[in-house]
Residue, then its C-alpha position, 0 to 999 in steps of 0.5 A: m606128313e610134314p613137308l620137311f620129313l617128307t623132303v628130307m626122306i626123299g632128298g636123302a635117297l636120292l642122294a644116297g642112291f647117286v652115291s651108291g651108284l657111283t660107287g656101289l656103297g655108302t647107301a646107308l651111311i649117308a640116308l641114316s646120316l641125314w633121316l635121323h634128324v627127322a626119323e626115329p631109328a626104330f623106322a629109319v634103319p629098316v628103311a635104309a636097308t631097303i633103299a640099299v637092297a633097290a640101289h644095288v639091285t638097280t646098278l648091279a646088273f651093268v657091272r654084272h660082267g665084274v661079277i666072277w663068281p669063283r671069287l666072290l665066292p670065298f667072300l659070301a661063303g665067309g660072310l655066311i660063317g662070320m655073320p652068325i658070330g658077329v651077333l652071337l657075340l654082341p652081347t658079350l663084346d663092346r660093339e660101340a669099341v669096336k665101332l671106334g677101333l674100325g672108324l680109326f682104322l678107317l680113317a687112317y688107312c683113307a689118309y694114306g690111300l688118298a696121300v699115295r698116288t700107287p696104292p700097294v696091290i696085295r697078291w698073296g693068299g689066294r682064295s683063303a685070304d678072300a673068304l678070311v675078308g669076308v668072315g670080318g665082313g659077316f662078323l661086322g656086318g652082324l655086330a654092328s651092321l658095317s659089312g662093307p668096309l673090310p671087303t671093299i678095301w681088301a677089292g681094292l688093294r689086290g688092285w682088280p678093276k673098278d667093275e670087278q672090284r664092284g663085282v666082289f663087294q657090292p654082291f657081298n654087301l647086298a646080301i648082308l643087306l638083304t638079309a639085314a632088311i627081311g629081318h626087320y620087316a619080319s619083326g614088323r618094323i614097319a607098318l603097312s602105312d608107311a607103304g607108300l613113304v618106302a615106296g617113294a625112297v625107293g623110286a627116288a634110291i632108283l633114279g639117284a642111282g641111275a645118275g650115279l651110275w652115270v658118272y660112274r660109267r665115265a671114271s678111271d680107276a684112279q677116279f673110282r678109288r678116289y670117290v671110295l676112298g672118300i666114302l669110306l673117309l666119311s664113314g670113319l670120320s661118322l663113327v669116330g665122330a658119333r663116338a666122340l660125341e657120346l663121350l661128350g655128352 
């Protein structure tokens, strides 16, 4: 195993874990932005899902008081409805166009969110609106592995404290990513000979998540909002940038 490959994989897992511990999202985004320079997608994507699950499990215990089950369940129910729809429509919809549209939306939303000192708070819709957002997140998860942005944005617009925001979108993402990881391993995309590297990446992600959680617990709600907007902005840039490179290529 080449030293550069090992360094990028372990270092990427450490950084991705830190971001996950800090914000509760962005694990796969950060890891894949580094790993895909040295690893094939068929290997990198399942490992990214694995470390994301590990980081979520590690940090969720520390924000478990923010998990309000009557609030979370509509999101999960909606996600379970939306995911198979996304998977079913995958052969018929232009997935790249959907990703580009989501990327442009994220750029516009995050630019607005970072410019506004006091964000709006949405109180209408109740659990029905929450479930619809869950359907959207599940649909995008099944279609393009992008389950996180919609529940994350909606939890912020609800005006909930930072722990309660994470108590919604982090378990939601965990459920989607765990399902994806099981599917990857059931398909045999990771060989037994890769177990040592996967274990090392998981260990690095857990260490990073612990460090990120340390910073998170000292952040105010306003600081947490800026951290989340920054990660969503990076996600939007990656989606739009990837499409632009494809068109230019």
